[in-house]
Structure formats: structure tokens, C-alpha cells
N, C-alpha and C positions, 0 to 999 in steps of 0.2 A: 611421937613428939617432934620429929623432924619437920613434918608438914606444918604443924601448928607454929613452930619457930619461924619457918620460912614465910608464913602469912603475916608476920609482924605482930602477933598477939602478945600483949604485955605479960601474961602468965601462961606460956605454952604448956607447961607441965600440968597445971590445973585443968586446962581444957582437954588435954590428952587423957587424963585420969577420968574426967567426966564422960568423955566419949567411950572410953573402955568399959566403964560401969554400965553405960547404956547398951553397948553391944553385948556384954555378958548377960544383962537382964533379958534382952530380946531373945538371945540364944536359949537361955534357960526356960523362958516362957514357951518357946517353940517346942522344946523337948517335953516339958511337963504337960502342956495342953494339946500337943500334936496339932498346932495351928500356927502358921507362920505369919498371920496377919499383923502380929505385933511388930514385925519388921518395918512395916509402913509407918506405924506410929513412932517407932524409934528413929526413923529417918527424919520425920518432921521435928521431933525433939532435938535431934542432932543439928538440924538447920537453925533452930532457935538458939541453941547454945553457941554455934559458930557466929551467927549474926550478932549476938550479944557481945561476944568476945571481940569481934571486929569493930563494933561500935565504940569500944573503949581503947582501940589501938590508935597510936599516934598516926597522923596523916603525914605522908612524905610527899613533898611537891618538887617536881623537877629533879634533874641530876646534873 
């Protein structure tokens, strides 16, 4: 959750939980199906989740 907070995401806890569920699902699928290709799909899904979260983050201009 620290990383999502540092990224300026409005609801860092929600994103952290979503990414956690995604990781758990990919890990479980790898164990059950003995196939790690789900990790690549999980990465794409994680990128989509992060992009969506960042799209709703407030823009900070200058310091």
C-alpha cells in the first residue's frame, strides 16, 4: 500500500487490495494448472488497474 500511496492514487488501499487479489489468483492458477503463463496476463491486468487509478489521481503541477 505504501507504493500506491506514494503514486498519489486517490484510494491506495483499494488498488493495493486489487493488486493483491490479482497476485493471489495468478499464484493459485500457476499451482493448480502447473502453468505460469497466467502471470503475463496478471501483469497486463495490473497495468490496466494502475493506469485506471492514475487517471483518476489529481495532477500536481510545479513545486
